[in-house]
C-alpha positions as CSV (number, residue, x, y, z in Angstrom):
1,M,96.6,-95.6,-43.7
2,S,98.5,-93.7,-41.0
3,L,97.5,-93.8,-37.3
4,T,96.5,-90.1,-37.4
5,S,94.2,-90.6,-40.4
6,S,92.6,-93.7,-38.8
7,L,91.9,-91.7,-35.6
8,K,90.3,-88.9,-37.6
9,R,88.1,-91.3,-39.5
10,T,87.0,-93.0,-36.3
11,S,86.2,-89.7,-34.7
12,L,84.1,-88.6,-37.6
13,Q,82.2,-91.9,-37.6
14,A,81.6,-91.6,-33.9
15,G,80.3,-88.0,-34.3
16,A,77.9,-89.1,-37.0
17,V,76.5,-92.0,-34.9
18,A,76.1,-89.6,-31.9
19,L,74.2,-87.1,-34.1
20,M,72.0,-89.9,-35.5
21,I,71.1,-91.2,-32.0
22,S,70.4,-87.6,-30.8
23,S,68.0,-87.1,-33.8
24,I,66.2,-90.4,-33.1
25,C,65.8,-89.5,-29.4
26,S,64.5,-86.1,-30.3
27,A,62.0,-87.6,-32.7
28,Q,60.8,-90.1,-30.0
29,T,60.5,-87.5,-27.2
30,P,58.9,-84.3,-28.6
31,A,58.7,-81.3,-26.3
32,A,55.4,-81.0,-24.5
33,P,53.1,-78.4,-26.1
34,E,52.6,-75.1,-24.4
35,P,49.3,-74.9,-22.5
36,A,46.5,-73.4,-24.5
37,V,44.1,-70.5,-23.7
38,Y,40.5,-70.9,-24.8
39,V,38.7,-67.6,-25.4
40,H,34.9,-67.9,-25.5
41,A,33.4,-65.0,-27.5
42,G,29.7,-64.2,-27.4
43,S,30.1,-62.5,-30.8
44,L,33.3,-62.5,-32.9
45,L,34.4,-60.1,-35.6
46,D,37.3,-62.1,-36.6
47,R,37.7,-60.6,-40.1
48,P,36.7,-56.9,-40.1
49,G,34.9,-56.0,-43.3
50,Q,32.9,-59.3,-43.1
51,E,29.9,-60.2,-41.1
52,P,30.6,-61.1,-37.4
53,R,30.2,-64.7,-36.2
54,G,28.0,-65.8,-33.3
55,A,29.4,-67.6,-30.3
56,S,32.9,-68.7,-31.1
57,T,36.1,-70.1,-29.5
58,I,39.6,-68.7,-30.2
59,I,42.4,-71.2,-29.2
60,V,45.6,-69.4,-28.3
61,R,48.9,-71.1,-27.8
62,G,52.4,-69.6,-27.5
63,G,51.1,-66.1,-28.2
64,K,49.6,-67.1,-31.5
65,I,46.1,-68.0,-32.6
66,E,46.0,-71.8,-33.2
67,A,42.4,-72.1,-34.2
68,V,39.0,-70.3,-34.4
69,R,36.0,-72.6,-34.0
70,D,32.2,-72.1,-34.0
71,G,30.5,-72.4,-30.7
72,L,31.8,-72.4,-27.1
73,V,34.2,-75.3,-27.2
74,A,35.1,-77.0,-23.9
75,P,38.8,-76.4,-23.1
76,E,41.3,-79.3,-23.4
77,A,42.9,-80.6,-20.3
78,G,45.3,-78.1,-18.7
79,A,44.0,-75.2,-20.7
80,K,42.9,-71.9,-19.3
81,L,39.5,-70.4,-20.1
82,V,38.8,-66.7,-20.7
83,D,35.1,-66.2,-20.6
84,L,33.9,-63.4,-22.9
85,S,30.7,-65.2,-23.8
86,K,28.7,-62.1,-23.0
87,Q,30.9,-59.7,-24.9
88,F,31.8,-58.7,-28.5
89,V,35.3,-59.8,-29.5
90,L,37.5,-58.3,-32.2
91,P,41.1,-57.9,-33.2
92,G,43.3,-55.5,-31.3
93,L,43.2,-52.0,-32.7
94,I,46.0,-50.3,-34.6
95,D,46.7,-46.5,-34.4
96,M,48.8,-45.4,-37.3
97,H,49.8,-42.0,-36.0
98,V,50.9,-41.6,-32.3
99,H,53.5,-39.6,-30.4
100,I,54.0,-41.8,-27.4
101,F,56.2,-39.4,-25.4
102,S,54.0,-36.3,-25.7
103,D,52.6,-35.1,-22.4
104,D,48.8,-34.9,-22.0
105,D,49.2,-31.6,-20.0
106,K,50.4,-29.2,-22.7
107,M,50.7,-26.2,-20.5
108,R,52.8,-28.1,-18.0
109,A,54.9,-29.6,-20.8
110,R,55.7,-26.1,-22.1
111,M,56.6,-24.8,-18.7
112,E,58.8,-27.7,-17.7
113,M,60.5,-28.3,-21.1
114,A,63.8,-26.8,-20.1
115,N,63.9,-28.7,-16.9
116,R,63.2,-32.2,-18.2
117,D,65.8,-34.7,-19.2
118,I,65.3,-37.5,-21.7
119,E,64.8,-39.9,-18.7
120,D,61.7,-37.9,-17.6
121,N,60.2,-38.1,-21.0
122,L,60.9,-41.8,-21.2
123,L,58.9,-42.4,-18.0
124,I,56.0,-40.4,-19.4
125,G,56.2,-42.6,-22.5
126,V,56.0,-45.8,-20.4
127,D,52.8,-44.6,-18.8
128,N,51.3,-43.4,-22.1
129,A,52.1,-46.9,-23.6
130,R,50.3,-48.6,-20.7
131,R,47.2,-46.4,-21.1
132,T,47.2,-46.9,-24.9
133,L,47.3,-50.7,-24.5
134,G,44.5,-50.5,-22.0
135,A,42.4,-48.6,-24.5
136,G,42.5,-51.6,-26.8
137,F,45.3,-50.5,-29.1
138,T,47.7,-53.4,-29.4
139,T,49.8,-51.9,-32.1
140,I,50.8,-48.2,-32.8
141,R,53.0,-46.4,-35.4
142,D,54.9,-43.7,-33.6
143,L,55.6,-40.9,-36.1
144,G,57.8,-38.6,-34.3
145,S,59.9,-39.2,-31.2
146,D,63.5,-39.3,-30.1
147,I,64.8,-42.3,-32.0
148,R,66.9,-43.7,-29.1
149,S,63.9,-43.4,-26.6
150,V,61.3,-44.9,-28.9
151,T,63.4,-47.8,-30.0
152,A,64.3,-48.5,-26.3
153,L,60.6,-48.5,-25.4
154,R,59.7,-50.5,-28.4
155,D,62.2,-53.2,-27.5
156,A,61.3,-53.2,-23.8
157,I,57.7,-53.8,-24.6
158,S,58.6,-56.5,-27.1
159,S,60.7,-58.3,-24.5
160,G,58.0,-58.1,-21.8
161,L,59.7,-55.6,-19.5
162,V,56.9,-53.1,-19.6
163,Q,53.3,-52.9,-20.7
164,G,52.4,-51.4,-24.0
165,P,51.4,-51.9,-27.6
166,T,53.7,-53.2,-30.3
167,I,55.5,-50.1,-31.6
168,V,56.4,-49.4,-35.2
169,A,58.8,-46.5,-34.8
170,A,59.8,-43.7,-37.2
171,G,62.2,-41.8,-34.9
172,R,62.5,-38.1,-35.8
173,A,60.5,-36.8,-38.7
174,I,62.7,-35.7,-41.6
175,A,62.3,-31.9,-41.9
176,I,64.0,-28.9,-43.6
177,T,65.5,-26.0,-41.8
178,A,62.6,-23.8,-40.4
179,G,60.1,-26.4,-41.4
180,H,57.7,-28.4,-39.3
181,G,59.9,-30.8,-37.3
182,D,62.9,-28.5,-37.1
183,G,63.3,-28.5,-33.3
184,A,65.3,-25.2,-33.4
185,N,62.4,-23.0,-34.5
186,N,62.2,-19.8,-32.5
187,L,64.5,-20.9,-29.7
188,N,67.1,-18.6,-28.1
189,R,70.7,-18.8,-29.3
190,D,71.8,-21.2,-26.7
191,L,69.0,-23.7,-27.2
192,T,69.2,-23.3,-31.0
193,A,72.9,-24.4,-30.8
194,V,71.9,-27.5,-28.7
195,A,69.0,-28.3,-31.1
196,R,71.2,-27.9,-34.2
197,A,73.9,-30.2,-32.6
198,N,71.3,-33.0,-32.2
199,G,69.3,-32.3,-35.4
200,T,70.3,-35.2,-37.6
201,N,66.7,-35.3,-38.9
202,V,67.0,-31.8,-40.5
203,C,68.1,-31.7,-44.1
204,N,68.4,-29.3,-47.0
205,G,68.7,-30.5,-50.6
206,A,68.2,-34.0,-52.0
207,D,71.6,-35.4,-51.0
208,D,71.3,-34.2,-47.4
209,C,67.8,-35.6,-47.2
210,R,69.1,-39.0,-48.2
211,R,71.6,-38.7,-45.4
212,A,68.9,-37.8,-42.9
213,V,66.8,-40.9,-43.8
214,R,69.9,-43.1,-43.4
215,E,70.6,-41.6,-40.0
216,Q,67.1,-42.6,-38.7
217,I,67.4,-46.1,-40.2
218,A,70.9,-46.6,-38.7
219,Q,69.4,-45.9,-35.3
220,G,66.6,-48.4,-35.6
221,A,63.7,-46.7,-37.5
222,D,61.0,-49.1,-38.8
223,V,59.3,-46.5,-41.0
224,I,60.2,-43.0,-42.2
225,K,58.2,-39.8,-41.8
226,F,58.9,-36.5,-43.4
227,T,57.1,-33.1,-43.2
228,A,56.0,-32.1,-46.7
229,T,54.2,-29.0,-45.4
230,G,54.0,-26.7,-42.5
231,G,52.4,-28.0,-39.3
232,V,49.9,-26.7,-36.8
233,L,52.1,-27.2,-33.8
234,S,55.4,-25.9,-35.0
235,N,56.1,-22.5,-33.5
236,V,56.9,-20.7,-36.8
237,A,54.5,-18.6,-38.9
238,G,55.1,-20.5,-42.1
239,G,51.6,-21.6,-42.9
240,L,50.4,-25.0,-43.9
241,K,51.5,-25.2,-47.5
242,K,54.4,-27.0,-49.1
243,Q,57.8,-26.5,-47.4
244,M,59.9,-29.1,-49.2
245,Y,61.0,-29.3,-52.8
246,P,59.9,-32.3,-54.9
247,D,63.4,-33.6,-55.4
248,E,63.9,-33.6,-51.6
249,M,60.7,-35.6,-51.1
250,K,61.6,-38.1,-53.8
251,A,65.1,-38.5,-52.3
252,I,63.5,-39.3,-48.9
253,I,61.0,-41.8,-50.3
254,D,63.4,-43.6,-52.7
255,T,66.0,-43.9,-50.0
256,A,63.5,-45.3,-47.5
257,H,62.1,-47.7,-50.0
258,M,65.6,-48.9,-50.9
259,F,65.9,-50.0,-47.2
260,G,62.5,-51.6,-47.2
261,R,60.9,-48.9,-45.1
262,K,57.5,-47.4,-45.9
263,V,57.1,-43.6,-45.8
264,A,54.5,-41.4,-44.2
265,A,54.2,-37.7,-45.2
266,H,52.9,-35.1,-42.8
267,A,50.9,-32.9,-45.2
268,H,48.2,-30.3,-44.8
269,G,48.2,-28.1,-47.9
270,Q,47.0,-29.3,-51.3
271,D,50.3,-28.5,-53.0
272,G,52.3,-30.5,-50.5
273,I,49.9,-33.5,-50.6
274,K,50.1,-33.5,-54.4
275,A,53.9,-33.3,-54.5
276,A,54.3,-36.1,-51.9
277,L,51.8,-38.4,-53.7
278,E,53.6,-37.8,-57.0
279,A,56.9,-38.6,-55.4
280,G,55.5,-42.1,-54.4
281,V,54.7,-41.7,-50.7
282,D,52.8,-44.6,-49.0
283,S,50.6,-42.5,-46.8
284,I,49.5,-38.9,-46.2
285,E,49.0,-37.9,-42.6
286,H,46.3,-35.3,-41.8
287,G,45.4,-34.3,-45.4
288,S,43.5,-31.2,-44.3
289,F,43.2,-29.7,-47.8
290,T,42.7,-32.7,-50.0
291,D,40.6,-32.0,-53.2
292,A,39.4,-33.8,-56.3
293,E,42.9,-33.8,-57.9
294,T,44.7,-35.2,-54.8
295,N,41.9,-37.8,-54.4
296,T,42.6,-39.0,-57.9
297,L,46.3,-39.2,-57.1
298,F,45.6,-41.3,-54.0
299,K,43.8,-43.9,-56.0
300,R,46.3,-43.8,-59.0
301,N,49.3,-44.3,-56.7
302,D,47.6,-46.8,-54.3
303,A,48.4,-44.5,-51.4
304,W,46.5,-44.2,-48.1
305,L,45.1,-41.2,-46.1
306,V,45.4,-41.2,-42.3
307,P,43.0,-38.4,-41.4
308,T,43.8,-37.8,-37.7
309,L,40.4,-36.1,-37.2
310,L,41.0,-35.8,-33.4
311,A,44.1,-33.6,-33.8
312,P,42.8,-30.2,-35.1
313,R,39.9,-30.3,-32.7
314,A,42.3,-30.9,-29.7
315,A,44.8,-28.3,-30.9
316,V,42.1,-25.6,-31.2
317,E,40.8,-26.4,-27.7
318,Q,44.3,-26.2,-26.3
319,G,45.1,-23.0,-28.1
320,R,42.0,-21.3,-27.0
321,A,42.8,-22.4,-23.4
322,G,46.2,-20.8,-23.7
323,S,48.2,-24.1,-23.9
324,R,49.4,-23.4,-27.4
325,T,51.0,-20.4,-29.0
326,R,49.0,-17.9,-31.0
327,T,50.8,-19.0,-34.1
328,S,49.7,-22.6,-33.5
329,L,46.1,-21.6,-32.7
330,L,45.7,-19.7,-36.0
331,K,46.9,-22.7,-38.0
332,A,44.8,-25.1,-36.0
333,E,41.7,-23.1,-36.7
334,E,42.5,-22.9,-40.4
335,A,43.0,-26.7,-40.6
336,M,39.8,-27.5,-38.6
337,A,37.7,-25.3,-40.8
338,A,38.4,-27.4,-43.8
339,H,39.5,-30.8,-42.6
340,A,36.3,-32.8,-41.9
341,K,34.6,-31.6,-45.1
342,N,37.6,-32.6,-47.2
343,V,38.0,-36.0,-45.5
344,A,34.3,-36.6,-46.1
345,T,34.9,-36.0,-49.8
346,A,37.9,-38.3,-49.9
347,V,35.8,-41.0,-48.3
348,R,33.1,-40.6,-50.9
349,S,35.7,-40.7,-53.6
350,G,37.0,-44.1,-52.6
351,V,40.4,-43.0,-51.1
352,K,41.8,-45.7,-48.9
353,I,41.6,-44.7,-45.2
354,A,43.7,-46.0,-42.4
355,F,43.0,-45.2,-38.7
356,G,45.2,-42.7,-37.0
357,T,44.7,-40.1,-34.3
358,D,47.9,-38.0,-33.8
359,T,47.5,-38.9,-30.2
360,G,50.0,-36.9,-28.1
361,V,48.2,-33.8,-29.5
362,S,45.0,-35.3,-27.9
363,A,45.3,-37.3,-24.7
364,H,46.7,-40.8,-24.6
365,G,44.2,-43.6,-24.0
366,Q,41.4,-41.6,-25.7
367,N,42.4,-42.8,-29.2
368,A,39.1,-44.5,-29.8
369,Q,37.3,-41.1,-29.9
370,E,38.5,-41.0,-33.5
371,F,35.9,-43.7,-34.5
372,K,32.9,-41.4,-34.0
373,L,34.6,-38.6,-36.0
374,M,35.2,-41.1,-38.8
375,V,31.5,-42.1,-38.8
376,D,30.6,-38.4,-38.7
377,V,32.4,-37.8,-42.0
378,G,30.6,-40.6,-43.7
379,M,32.3,-43.9,-42.9
380,T,30.2,-46.8,-41.6
381,P,31.2,-48.2,-38.2
382,A,32.2,-51.4,-40.1
383,A,34.5,-49.4,-42.4
384,A,36.0,-47.4,-39.5
385,I,36.8,-50.6,-37.6
386,Q,38.3,-52.2,-40.7
387,A,40.5,-49.0,-41.1
388,A,41.8,-49.6,-37.5
389,T,42.5,-53.4,-38.0
390,A,42.8,-55.2,-41.3
391,D,43.5,-52.0,-43.4
392,A,46.0,-50.5,-40.9
393,A,47.8,-53.9,-40.9
394,T,48.0,-53.8,-44.7
395,L,49.5,-50.3,-44.7
396,L,52.0,-51.3,-42.0
397,G,53.0,-54.3,-44.1
398,R,52.1,-56.7,-41.3
399,A,48.8,-58.2,-42.5
400,D,50.4,-61.6,-42.1
401,S,50.6,-61.2,-38.3
402,I,47.9,-58.7,-37.2
403,G,44.6,-57.1,-38.2
404,T,42.4,-60.2,-38.2
405,L,41.9,-63.1,-35.9
406,E,43.1,-66.1,-37.9
407,P,45.3,-69.2,-37.3
408,G,49.0,-68.3,-37.2
409,K,48.5,-64.6,-36.4
410,D,49.4,-62.8,-33.1
411,A,46.8,-63.3,-30.4
412,D,46.0,-59.6,-30.2
413,I,42.4,-59.7,-29.0
414,I,40.0,-57.1,-27.4
415,A,36.4,-57.2,-26.2
416,V,33.6,-54.7,-25.6
417,A,30.3,-55.0,-23.8
418,A,28.1,-54.4,-26.9
419,N,28.2,-54.5,-30.7
420,P,30.4,-51.6,-32.0
421,L,28.9,-52.1,-35.4
422,S,25.7,-50.6,-34.0
423,D,27.4,-48.0,-31.8
424,V,31.0,-47.4,-32.6
425,T,31.5,-45.4,-29.4
426,E,31.6,-48.8,-27.6
427,L,35.2,-48.9,-28.6
428,E,35.9,-46.1,-26.2
429,R,35.0,-48.5,-23.4
430,V,37.2,-51.6,-24.0
431,Q,36.7,-54.2,-21.3
432,F,39.3,-56.9,-22.2
433,V,42.8,-56.7,-23.8
434,M,45.1,-59.5,-24.8
435,R,48.4,-58.8,-26.6
436,R,50.4,-61.6,-28.1
437,G,48.6,-64.0,-25.7
438,V,49.2,-62.0,-22.5
439,V,46.1,-60.7,-20.8
440,H,46.4,-57.1,-19.7
441,K,42.8,-56.1,-18.9
442,V,39.8,-58.0,-17.7
443,E,36.3,-56.5,-17.1
444,G,37.8,-53.0,-17.5
445,A,40.5,-53.5,-14.9
446,Y,44.3,-53.7,-15.5
447,Q,45.9,-57.0,-14.6
448,A,49.0,-57.6,-12.6
449,F,52.2,-57.1,-14.8
450,P,54.2,-59.0,-15.4
451,P,51.6,-61.8,-15.3
452,E,52.1,-64.5,-12.7
453,G,53.6,-67.7,-14.0
């Protein structure tokens, strides 16, 4: 054996011995476990859809739920205690339809639109995110925002730079020219040219719609939204019926599914709802003009309805106050006249319902007002809460990490003063918020952020 070969062999043997010693040392000196947080709950709805438990203890470690035990268990040495023993505890809420950058003040937003930069809107979104989290919504699905802004906010929240809910982002809604979501509708020639230059979400024809989906995914979209019908707030008198051809819808849905993204369709008119369901969409947003035929299709295709009952009411109020255009007001009144009745029929027909508000039309932080409207159309408080927790998590494809309070899941926990199963409006007054193990609100007051230590 040559000297060089001998040296190589000796070097390899020494490396193997060093690796073995390192492994033994690691096995003998495990890292100290992170300190735990013990949450004492007076009542606990750990699995919405089932009966609540009495006094319980949730043990949180490293942002995850480690255990859920009966009774008020004494904390282990070094653990922190969160005393909610006089409160009703449940999973963090999920809103499946939000526009996090929309300004609460619609009149001011219209007047200032030409003077705002993307940085102005981003700061509005940061404040909206904080208020949304404070209202008990620990996860949201944003279905229409500038893709760069919403992914920046999503990632900043995820890394702990700013307060807010976990964001599942769609970016810009895929729309056809002159359809709902085409940002160039009724603008002057200069602004139209700018909107067209940035309008990668606008498509015409199946191939172009495949391209538009890929554009959003390439920039970070977690989910895809498209506008199957006209919309209330688009400033074009195109009505609320179908505005996209079936092959365009199918191209969008198939392309998104190919990339592992679920698809939400904005749809008011019955013809657009039907076409989107037949094309294989995962959820219909709004569904103002559902009927017996579409309700059958929902069940046949295992699709969800996200009713957003707050939205038409808010749009009508704003339109009558002069904060919306006449075109938008007329469409809002048309939608509101039919919406609640048709959603009630869908509920009775057994259509799967997931909680969503279209907040951004209504004011941020008031998302929980949707619960009473859901009960008004025939859902029980228990079903409405399940729609905003376990069922919403299922539609998101994240039931393994959120939606219930079980070992291994994210420690997204909220509390209210009284039982929301008796009075669902209690959820409009959330007293405590924890997201991924970090406490953001106690006794109705925001906590210092970032948290000390």
